[in-house]
N, C-alpha and C positions, 0 to 999 in steps of 0.2 A: 565233317569232320569228327574222330573220336576224341572223349570226354572223359577222365576219369572219375567217376561220382562213385560218394560211401554216402551212405544214408543211417542213417541216427538216430532212435527214439525215444525219444525221452518221457518215461512213464508218469504221469500226472501228478504223484507227489510230490517229483522231481524237477518238473518246471513251475517255479515258485514266481517268476515274472510271468502271468499269464498272456497273453495278448487278447484284447479286450474288443478292439476292432474288427476281428478273425467271426467275431463270434453273434451271430445274426439272433435278433428278437425273436424272432418268429417258428427258430430249433427251441424244440425241450427236448427232454431225456426218452421219451420211448420213442421218438422218430429219429435220433438219433440212434439208440440199441442196436438195429442189424448191420445199419455201418460200422459199427463198431468193432461188432463179429466177425465181417467181411476181412476189417483189415486185421485182425488179431488171427485170425486164421494166416493169413499172407504173411505177417510176423512173423507165425512158427515152423511156415516152409523154408525159409531161407535163416533157420536158427536163430531170432534173435529174441531175447524173453520179453515177456510182456504179462501186464497185470491188466484184470479184465473189468476189476473191480474196482470203479471212482465215484464220486460223489461231485453232483452239479449243482450249484446254488446260485439264484438270484438276486441281487439289492434293490428293494423299490425304494426311490424317496416319496415320500409325501410330505405339501409344506401341511404346521399347523394350523398356524393361521385361521384357516375357516374352519376346521373344527371348532377352536376355540370361542370363534364369530356365532354358529349353531348352538352352541352350549350359554353363550348370553343372550342370547334371544330370548330362550324359553324362562331365562330368571329377570330379565328388565321387565320392566309395568309398561313400559311408552311400546314395546312390542306386539302385550296383550292389546292393547288397545288400535294397535294398527287392524289386528286381525277379528276385534269386530267390530270395524269399517268397514272389513272385509264382505264378512257374514249381510252389513246392511248394507253392500253394494255402493259403499260412499267413496271408497278407493278405490276409481279402477287402473288406477297406475300401480298399485302394488298387488301382487299373487304368491301364490305359494303353491312349494313344486307336495310332492308325491311324500317328501318325508317330512314335511312342515317349518320347510326353511321361508321364511321373506325375503321376497325379493324386488325391488326398483326396476321394472322394465328388465331388465334383462343381468343386473348389474345385484350384487348382496347387502343387502338391510345390513351396518354397522351400528347395534344400537347402543346407549349413550353409557359407553363404560370409559372413564377418561383415561383408564390406564392401558386399557386397551386398544383404544384410539392409537395411546402413545406409541404403541408398541407395532405399532403397522407405521404411521410416520416415522420412525427411527428407522426404522427397515426400506422405508421407500427413501430415506434421505441420507444419512449415516452408514449405509452398509459398504461392503466395495463392490456392489453392484451397481451405484446410485450416481456415489461420490456429490453429495452435497450439490445435485441442482436445483433452481430455480421456483416459485414460488409456481407460476405458469407451467412448468415441464412438470415438475411435480403433481400439481394436480389434476395434466392432462392423459398422466400415465398413473398414476389411480382411480379418475372416476372411469376405466372401462373397465373394474372389477368390484369398488366398493361405491356406498353410495349411505348418505347421513348429511344429516339438519348440518344446512351453513360449515357445509365440507370446504368449500372454495376460502372461506374467513377463517377459519381455524388453519388451514395449509400456510395461510400467509401470515399470520399472527408466529407458525410455528419458525418459518425462513425467517424471518425478520430475528428469531431470538435467537437465533444459531451465534454462539459466539464466533465457530471457526469460521464460518459463510461472512461475519463483518469485518475477519482478520487479514483475509485473503482474497476475498473479492473486491474487484475494483467498483467504487462509487462513478453511477454515469448522471448523477443528479448535480443544479444547478450547484453550485459554490454557495454554502449557508454564511444569509447576514447581509442586510442591504447597504449599500453605502453607503457612509457618513462622513461626509466633506470639510476638511479642515473650515474654520471662521476663515475668511476672507480678508486678510489684512485693510485697516484703514489710511495705510502710508509707506512708505518706500523702506525697504530697510528694515523694518521693525518685526519682520517673523521674517527667519532664515529656514533650511534645513542644511543638515550638516551627514556626510557620507566618507568614506575610505573607497577607494577602488585599488586591488592589484596588493602584489608586495615590494615592498620598497617601492613608495605609493603616491597615491597623491589624493589629499584631502578634500572635497570641492564641498563647497559652500553655497548656496543660491538663496537670492532673496525672495522669497514667494509671490510677493507682487508685482514685481517689472521681469523675474526669472531672471534676472543678471548672473552670471559665475562665475565664481574666482575658483581658482584647479591650482591649488600649493604643493611642490615637492617635498614630500617630508621622508622620511626614512621609519619605520618600524621596532625603531628601538628609541623611540624619542619618549621621555619623562612627557608629564601628564607639565609639568613647567615648560617646558619648551614647545609643546604645543600654548599652550598661555600663553605666552612674550608673541609664538609668531602672528597668534589669530588677533592679538591686539594692536600689532605693528602694519598687518596686511589689509584687517576686517574694522574695526572700533578706529582704528584712526584715520579710515575713510567715508565710512557711513556709521560714526555712531554706535551705542549700546544698543543691541536689537531688546526687543521685550520677552519672544517666546523663541527658543532652539528647540527643533524638532529631530529626534536622530532615533539610532536604533540601540541598543543595548551592550556597544561597542564596549571593550574597558576600559577605555581613556571617557565615553560619556557618563559611563559609570560609577566612575575614579571618584576619592572624599575630593581630592584637590579642585576636579572641576566642577563638580559640585559648589564646593565653597567658594572659587574664585565668581560663577555663575551667581552666584547665592548674596554677594558684597559688590556687585556689579547692578542688581534689581533684573536679572536676566530669569523667564520661569525654565526651567527645564520639561521638555517634553518627550516620553521613550516609548519607544511601538513596543507593544504586546511581541509578545518570544516568539521567533518563530513566522511572523507575519511580515515582512520589508514593503507590504504594501499600504502600509501607514504612509509612508512618505514613494508612493506612487513617482509624483514628479521627480523625485532625484535617482529615482531607480533608470528612466528614463536620459535623465542628461547623462548619467554614468555609459549607459549603451553609446551615445550616440558620443560623448568622447572617445570612449575605444576606438572604436569605427573610425575616427579623424584622427587619431595616433595612429593606427594600422595602416589608411592610406597616406601620410604623411612620411612615415616607414618605407612603405611600397616603392612610393613616388620619388621621394628626395635620395633614398637613403643615408638615411643619419636618424638615429636613437632619440627614442622618443620621446626623450625627457628634452630632447632641445628643439622640440615643437610646441611643448606646452604652450609656451605666452603666448604662437600664435595659435595654438587650439581654440585658447579660452578667447583671444578676440574675434574668429570668422566665426564662434558661436556667440556671442551677446551683440555682434555686430549683424544678422541672419534671421528670418522671418521667423516668428512665432505665430501657430495657429489661434490661440489662447487669445496673442496679445489683438494679432493681425499688425502687428509693427513687430521693429525689432527692438530687445533687451535695450540697446544703447538709443534707439530713439523715445522709445516708453521713460527712462531715465534723465535724457538730457534735453530731450523735445527735436530730437532729428537725427537719424543713422550717424555714425563718423565716418569719415572722408576715408577711400580707397579709392584707388587709380581706375577703377569702373565706375564708381560713386563720386564726384567731386562736385561738390556744390557748396555758393556760395555762404556765409554765414544770415543765419536769417532766424525767426522767433515760428514757433512753432507751440500751443496751446496743448499741457499734459491733460489729461483726466482721471478721473478717480477710478475708485474696483470697479469692477463693472462684472456680475454675478453667473452673465451667459455662460460664457464660457463651464465656467465649475456649474450649472445647474446642465446643463449641456451634456459633462461629460456625465453627472451621475445617473440621466437617463440613459447613457445607453448601457453604462456598466449595471444598471439594476436589469437589464433584461437579461441577463445571466444569472442573475441570483437567485438566490431565494430566501425565505424570513425562517431563521432559528432561533426561537427561546428556547433560556433553561429555567428552571425555577431553585430555591436554594434546597439542598439535603436533597436535588435529582444526581444522576448519578452517567458522565458521560467518558469519554472513551478520545484518545491523545490518537490523531495521525503520524506517521503515513501506514500503519498499521493497527493507528487504535488498542494499543494498549491500553490496559487497567479493568476496568473502569475505575475513576478515581472523583469522590465526593465534592461537590459542589457547592461554595461555601460564601459566593456574596458572587454577584453582579458590580462588574465592575465598568461605569458607563453603558451605553447600548448595543456595542455587542462584543462586548466582550466579557470572561468570567473568571472566577480564583479558585484555583484547584485545591483540594487539601492531598499534596503530595507524601509518597512514602518517603522515610528516611535516605534513601539512597539516593533518590533524586532532590537532593536539599538543596543541589548547585544550580540546578533548574528552574529559572524566576514561576513561579505558578501563576502567573493570569495570561492567559492566552486567548488569543482571537476565535470566534465564535466558526471558523471555517477550519481550524486545526480540531475541532468534533467531533464528535458523534454521540446521536442519544443511545443510551444502553435502556432497551426495555424490558431485558432482565438481566440481574445481576447474579453471575454464573456462581457456582459453587466450585466446581473445578478451574481455578485461576491457578495460572502458570506462580508457584515461585521465583522473582525474579530477582529475591535478595542475594543469590549467588552469584547473579551476572553482574559485572561492573560497568553500570550504564555510563558513558559521556556525558557533558554539559549537551551537547546536540543531539542524543538521545541514540549515538550507536553504543558498541562494545566492540571490545576487543580479543580475534580471537586469535591459538594458537596451538602447533598440532600437542596433542598428549598421548600416541599410539599409532607403530607402524603395521599394519596389518597383512601387506602384501609387499614383493618387490620384483621387478622385472625389468629388463634390461632390451633397448631398441639397436640394431646392429645398422651403420651407415659404411658405406665405404671408405672412411676415415676413420670412424672413432667409433665408440660405444657409449650409447649415451642409459642412462640409470634414472630409472620410475619408479616413486614410492606411491603406498596405496595407504595415504595418512587418515587417523581418525582429528577431528579439530574437539578444541573445548564449547562445550554446547550444546552439541552433538552427538548425532545416534553413530553406530558403525555403517547400518545401513547411508548417509548420508556422509561415507566417508569419500574423496580426491583422489585421484592420480597429480604429485607433481614430481617435478625434475628434482635431482637430486642438489645440481648447481644452486636452485632457487634454494632448498631450506637450507644450504651450508650457507648462504649469504644471509638469508632471511634471519634462519633461525639457530645458532655456531652453536656447536656441542649437544646439538638435537638425535643427527642422527650416528645409528652407532660406529663404533669404530671396528669393529669387526662385521664381517656380509651376511646377512641372513642365508639363510639354504636356501632356502625355494625360491627359485631364480627360472621367470620366464623368458624366453630370448624369443621378439618380433620380428 
């Protein structure tokens, strides 16, 4: 089959985008000259103008760190001491090459120049070709070419002080802080736990000794006075006034009315540290059991969960507890309550005092997955989940909690944190991110909103066309922009989209 072909020749000056892959390293200008003359002659025969005079350049990239190390070796006193040992044949592992460069086996010796070493470590850790490796990977990469005294220790210290690594890398260590159990109560309903579940919601109240629980149906819009009336009618009237109440920092439990009421009743309030629900692990476990029971009731009996709540309370209190080795009803009344399955005649059973075995066993299990972590005053620590800060530690509160000096824009956050929420700051970074411009919520999150439209495209289907916008968000650069649907932006951010369409539209 014949083809109609046209050959166009572009001279070197006109070919501004040279094909680098077609140029081989072993070629040089002298070898290229004969071939150029032949091609030019052939071009002249077919009356194509040519330009025979051209220049060929080569670019060679060489690292400068090696040259800096060689220069530093000549100026370092320690290197002179090693060279002297070589002359006396006392350092067999060191060698000198023809240029007078000192080597440790096949690795270049780096002198004690902290600025030069930092430059090497920065290149091996923060450059685009390494992307923040761990200390072991970084050491394995560097030891192939370089050597200096205590090299592995310095690399580990450098990585541990990297602020970026502390923020983005997951912590695979055991949880900080050994378990500090609450004091075992001496009598029933002297110490209670309180918590809330869900939205329009359940008030869970548990006796710490007998594990007996009451589940009260409440509304989130109740005032503190309404909760106080319900507390007196359902708890105090049955079990008396407790000595202590342990709870989290819910708005009800830290309200002034609730605190004054409990003060008048003679009850001591114990609040958990911020973002640490494990303070009352017992009630968190009861919440999980109750949620499972209510879901099972709703699925099995096709009734609303609030209608199942009284029977769920009875079923929980009449079921076996591993830590008690009996049911809470049996611990409180001397025997289990009667049910169609467990029908017994009235009898007497001696109740028992507080048993420390269960608590000791649970502490030993928990401490296997924990590690001790201690801070001193004026130390600096970072806050989870991504360790913002650092913040100065002003006081130790108890065995495993610390008070931090928080900036003004975090004034709404309670300043006492459990030790597992903290991480030691080995180096106070000078390049601290300015968070004053970010509106931090009480739960340490911040709200984002779109600020700019960078691009627009349209995806066509059989029946409709869907518009997408490339949006830049607040507190983020253009490189972090995301594609969002037009319907989502109109619903959540009304008035953000322009009234007229943008000119650049890409159809997918």
